[in-house]
C-alpha positions in Angstrom: 84.3 105.9 110.7 82.3 105.0 107.6 79.2 102.8 107.4 81.2 99.7 106.2 83.5 100.0 109.2 80.8 100.5 111.7 78.7 97.7 110.4 81.5 95.1 110.5 83.8 95.9 113.4 82.6 92.7 115.1 83.3 90.6 112.0 86.9 92.0 111.9 87.5 91.6 115.6 86.2 88.1 116.0 86.3 86.8 112.4 90.0 87.4 111.9 90.6 84.1 113.8 88.7 82.2 111.2 90.2 82.2 107.8 87.0 81.1 106.1 85.2 84.2 107.5 88.0 86.5 106.3 88.1 84.8 102.9 84.3 85.3 102.6 84.5 89.0 103.5 87.3 89.6 101.0 85.5 87.6 98.3 82.3 89.6 98.9 84.2 92.9 98.6 85.7 91.7 95.4 82.3 90.9 94.0 81.0 94.3 95.0 83.9 96.0 93.3 83.2 94.1 90.0 79.7 95.7 89.6 80.3 99.3 90.9 82.0 102.5 89.7 85.3 104.0 90.9 83.8 106.0 93.8 82.4 102.8 95.3 85.6 101.0 94.5 87.6 103.5 96.5 85.3 103.0 99.6 85.5 99.3 99.3 89.3 99.4 98.9 89.7 101.5 102.0 87.5 99.0 103.9 89.5 96.1 102.5 92.6 97.7 103.9 90.9 97.9 107.3 90.1 94.2 107.1 93.5 93.2 105.9 95.1 95.2 108.7 93.2 93.2 111.2 94.5 90.0 109.8 98.2 90.9 110.1 98.8 89.3 113.5 97.1 86.0 112.6 99.2 83.0 112.0 97.4 81.5 109.0 98.6 78.3 107.3 100.6 79.0 104.1 97.8 77.7 101.8 95.3 79.9 103.5 97.6 82.9 103.3 98.1 82.2 99.6 94.4 82.3 99.0 94.0 85.5 101.0 96.8 87.1 98.9 95.1 86.0 95.7 91.8 87.4 96.6 93.4 90.6 97.9 95.5 91.0 94.7 92.4 90.6 92.5 90.6 93.1 94.7 93.4 95.6 94.4 93.7 95.2 90.6 90.0 95.9 90.2 90.2 98.9 92.4 93.3 100.2 90.5 95.5 99.8 93.6 98.7 98.0 94.6 98.2 94.8 96.5 98.3 95.4 100.3 99.8 92.0 101.3 
């Protein structure tokens, strides 16, 4: 388990029920990706997948889910990856 995962297991576990927490996490990851090189982007992308996987079972409102998709898509593009959701 890498440092990102260790440090935020509680956020993923309890925050996934709160769309604003998850949007905040994804937005922060997106901003980290914008200012770092490819090796950091790979780590951040893998962590984003971990976060997104934790959100799969939540029943978010369509508008909230659209925002999550938009942030995740921007994150994926800047990491050179395919969108995960």
